[in-house]
C-alpha positions in Angstrom: -16.3 23.7 67.8 -13.8 26.0 66.1 -15.8 28.3 63.9 -12.9 29.0 61.5 -11.6 25.4 61.4 -11.0 24.3 57.8 -9.5 20.9 58.7 -6.0 22.2 58.6 -4.2 25.2 60.1 -2.4 27.4 57.6 0.8 29.0 58.9 -0.1 32.3 57.2 -3.8 32.2 58.2 -3.4 35.2 60.6 -0.4 36.9 59.0 -1.3 40.4 57.8 0.9 43.0 56.3 -1.5 45.9 56.9 -4.1 46.5 59.6 -6.9 49.1 59.2 -9.2 50.0 62.1 -12.4 51.9 61.2 -14.2 54.0 63.8 -17.6 54.1 62.2 -20.4 56.7 62.7 -24.2 56.7 62.1 -24.4 60.5 62.1 -24.6 63.3 59.6 -21.8 64.4 57.3 -19.1 66.0 59.4 -17.2 69.3 58.7 -14.2 69.6 56.4 -12.0 70.2 59.4 -11.2 66.9 61.2 -13.5 66.5 64.2 -14.7 64.0 66.7 -17.7 61.7 66.2 -16.7 61.2 62.6 -15.3 58.2 60.8 -11.6 57.7 61.3 -9.4 55.0 59.7 -6.3 53.9 61.6 -3.6 52.2 59.5 -0.5 50.3 60.6 1.9 48.2 58.5 4.4 45.8 60.1 3.9 47.4 63.5 4.3 51.0 62.3 1.4 53.5 62.4 0.5 55.7 59.5 -1.4 59.0 59.8 -5.1 58.3 60.5 -7.5 59.2 57.7 -10.5 61.5 58.5 -13.7 60.7 56.6 -16.6 63.2 56.5 -19.3 60.7 55.5 -19.9 57.0 55.1 -19.7 57.4 51.4 -16.3 59.0 51.7 -15.2 56.2 54.1 -16.3 53.5 51.7 -14.5 55.1 48.8 -11.3 55.4 50.9 -11.6 51.8 52.1 -12.0 50.6 48.5 -8.9 52.5 47.5 -6.9 51.0 50.4 -8.1 47.5 49.4 -7.1 48.0 45.8 -3.7 49.4 46.7 -2.9 46.6 49.2 -4.0 43.9 46.9 -2.0 45.4 44.0 1.1 45.5 46.2 0.7 41.9 47.3 0.1 42.9 50.9 -2.5 41.0 53.0 -5.0 43.3 54.7 -7.0 42.9 57.9 -9.8 45.5 57.7 -11.6 45.9 61.0 -14.7 47.9 62.0 -15.9 49.0 65.4 -19.5 47.8 65.2 -21.0 44.4 65.6 -21.1 42.1 62.6 -24.0 40.1 64.1 -26.8 40.2 66.6 -27.6 38.0 69.6 -28.6 34.5 68.7 -32.1 34.1 67.4 -32.6 37.6 65.9 -31.5 36.6 62.3 -34.0 33.7 62.3 -36.7 35.8 63.8 -36.3 38.5 61.1 -35.3 36.4 58.1 -36.2 32.8 58.9 -32.6 31.8 58.7 -29.7 31.6 61.2 -27.3 32.8 58.4 -26.0 36.3 59.5 -25.6 37.2 55.9 -29.3 36.8 55.4 -29.8 39.6 57.9 -27.1 41.7 56.3 -29.0 41.4 53.0 -32.4 42.2 54.8 -31.0 45.3 56.4 -29.1 46.4 53.2 -32.2 46.3 51.1 -34.0 48.7 53.5 -31.4 51.2 54.7 -31.3 54.5 52.8 -28.3 56.8 53.2 -27.8 60.2 51.5 -24.5 62.0 51.1 -25.4 64.5 53.8 -25.9 61.6 56.2 -29.7 61.6 56.3 -30.9 58.0 56.8 -33.8 55.8 57.9 -32.2 53.7 60.6 -34.9 54.3 63.1 -37.6 53.3 60.6 -35.8 50.1 59.8 -35.4 49.3 63.6 -39.1 50.0 63.9 -39.9 47.5 61.1 -37.8 44.9 63.0 -39.5 45.6 66.3 -42.9 45.1 64.5 -42.0 41.4 64.0 -42.2 40.8 67.7 -45.2 40.4 70.0 -45.2 43.3 72.4 -42.1 45.6 72.6 -39.3 44.6 70.2 -35.7 44.6 71.3 -34.7 47.9 69.7 -35.0 51.1 71.8 -33.7 54.6 72.0 -34.4 57.6 69.6 -33.9 61.4 69.4 -37.4 62.3 70.6 -40.4 60.6 72.2 -42.9 61.2 69.4 -41.4 59.8 66.2 -41.1 56.1 65.3 -43.8 54.9 67.7 -42.6 51.4 67.3 -39.3 52.2 68.9 -39.5 52.8 72.6 -37.7 56.0 73.9 -36.3 54.1 76.9 -35.5 50.4 77.6 -37.9 50.1 80.5 -40.5 47.4 79.8 -38.5 45.5 77.2 -38.0 41.9 78.3 -35.1 40.0 76.5 -36.6 36.6 76.8 -37.0 35.6 73.1 -33.7 37.2 72.1 -30.8 37.9 74.5 -29.9 41.5 75.1 -26.1 40.9 74.6 -24.0 38.6 72.5 -21.5 36.1 74.0 -18.6 38.3 72.8 -20.2 41.4 74.3 -20.0 39.7 77.7 -16.5 38.5 77.2 -15.3 42.0 76.2 -17.4 43.7 78.8 -18.7 46.0 76.1 -20.6 49.0 77.3 -23.5 49.0 74.8 -26.1 46.6 73.5 -26.7 46.0 69.8 -30.3 47.1 70.4 -29.5 50.5 71.8 -30.0 53.1 69.1 -29.5 56.3 71.0 -27.9 57.8 74.1 -24.2 57.2 74.7 -22.6 54.8 74.8 -24.5 53.4 71.8 -23.6 51.1 68.9 -27.0 50.1 67.6 -27.2 52.9 64.9 -23.7 52.1 63.7 -24.6 48.5 63.0 -27.6 49.5 60.9 -25.5 52.1 59.0 -22.4 49.9 58.8 -23.7 46.5 57.7 -24.7 47.7 54.2 -21.2 48.8 53.6 -19.8 45.5 54.7 -22.4 43.7 52.6 -21.1 45.5 49.5 -17.5 44.9 50.4 -18.0 41.2 50.9 -19.1 40.8 47.2 -15.5 41.3 46.2 -13.8 37.9 45.3 -10.7 38.9 47.4 -12.6 39.5 50.6 -13.6 37.1 53.4 -15.6 37.9 56.5 -14.3 36.6 59.8 -15.6 34.6 61.6 -18.4 33.7 59.3 -16.1 32.5 56.4 -12.9 30.6 55.9 -10.4 33.5 55.8 -7.2 31.3 55.6 -6.2 32.4 52.1 -8.2 35.6 51.6 -6.1 38.6 50.6 -8.5 40.9 52.6 -10.3 39.9 55.8 -13.1 41.9 57.4 -13.2 41.6 61.2 -15.1 43.2 64.1 -13.1 45.1 66.8 -13.9 47.3 69.7 -11.6 50.3 70.6 -12.7 50.0 74.3 -10.3 47.1 74.6 -7.3 49.4 74.5 -8.9 52.2 76.7 -6.0 52.0 79.3 -3.5 52.8 76.5 -5.7 55.7 75.3 -6.0 57.2 78.7 -2.2 57.3 79.2 -1.4 58.7 75.8 0.1 62.2 75.7 -1.4 63.6 72.6 -3.5 66.6 71.5 -5.0 64.6 68.7 -8.7 63.9 68.5 -9.5 61.0 70.7 -11.1 59.0 67.9 -7.9 59.3 65.9 -5.8 58.2 68.8 -8.0 55.1 69.4 -7.8 53.9 65.8 -4.1 54.5 65.6 -3.3 52.7 68.8 -5.5 49.7 68.1 -4.2 49.3 64.6 -0.7 49.5 66.0 -1.4 46.9 68.7 -3.0 44.4 66.2 -0.1 44.9 63.8 2.5 44.2 66.5 0.8 41.0 67.7 2.7 37.7 67.0 1.0 35.9 64.2 0.5 32.8 66.3 -1.4 34.9 68.9 -3.6 36.5 66.4 -4.3 33.1 64.8 -5.4 31.7 68.1 -7.7 34.7 68.8 -9.3 34.2 65.3 -9.8 30.5 65.5 -10.4 29.5 69.2 -14.0 30.7 69.3 -17.3 29.4 70.8 -20.1 28.1 68.5 -22.1 31.3 69.2 -19.7 33.2 67.0 -21.1 31.4 63.9 -24.1 33.6 64.1 -23.3 36.4 66.5 -19.7 37.2 65.2 -16.9 38.0 67.6 -14.9 41.0 68.8 -11.3 40.4 67.9 -9.2 40.4 71.1 -12.2 40.0 73.4 -10.8 38.8 76.8 -7.3 39.8 75.9 -7.2 43.5 76.9 -3.9 43.3 78.7 -2.1 41.8 75.8 -3.5 44.3 73.3 -2.6 47.2 75.6 1.0 46.0 76.0 1.4 46.2 72.2 -0.4 49.6 71.9 2.4 51.9 73.3 2.1 55.3 71.8 4.8 56.3 69.3 3.7 59.9 69.1 4.8 60.5 65.5 3.2 58.5 62.8 5.4 57.1 60.0 
């Protein structure tokens, strides 16, 4: 079944004027000088890249994103706002934690528990520990900075059996993603970014002009939130001749590639999805690496 099927296909359902790609971070506030492992926002409009925006903290990033949304909506431009962390967990986790298969129920559950200060101090390991506590035996979350704190979160994955909840989502397998939603530490990792990113998405989705793909009908939404993974354009990043910070290059190239895709192609990618995407979400472009890379040629100078 098509998870975004509304009974009719709108010609403009996947037509976007502006693409934003957010490279998220679960870490501490970064220095004033642009640096790696921070939050970067790549922006492209009608196939032309803008200068990426460097954000020192999640609070700074959310403020920048809200400004971008306001500006695009005011200008009458449709915005695809994408983030590089999973919008959902493997099937079964939401029900196990909240009693509901609705991914937004899990977003709410996490959002009410996560704390995040301006300097980046947060409680993501404690929240993961609380989730693990709802399982008999070791829970699915693992990885932490040291072996002594958060006793309910194993330091290593050894001994965890993913029989109740799968370790990876359907889209993770399709995209050949390197990290599991449940890995909280040690590169490559995305588990911490989810816990520190979903509260931001949960606030953004309260706006009346925002829809979340693929959980909601996005056909007429002025702003659509979507999940992406920069690893899909890794071949293009490797061949780019640039002295820019790698994170900045990734978001610029991916925003450019998505912005240059034919609308019909993007529409197909956003509607032809398996049923699992209703709960697990989906990585935009999963399984289509070659086509994305072909549209991600570096332009060196941003417009």
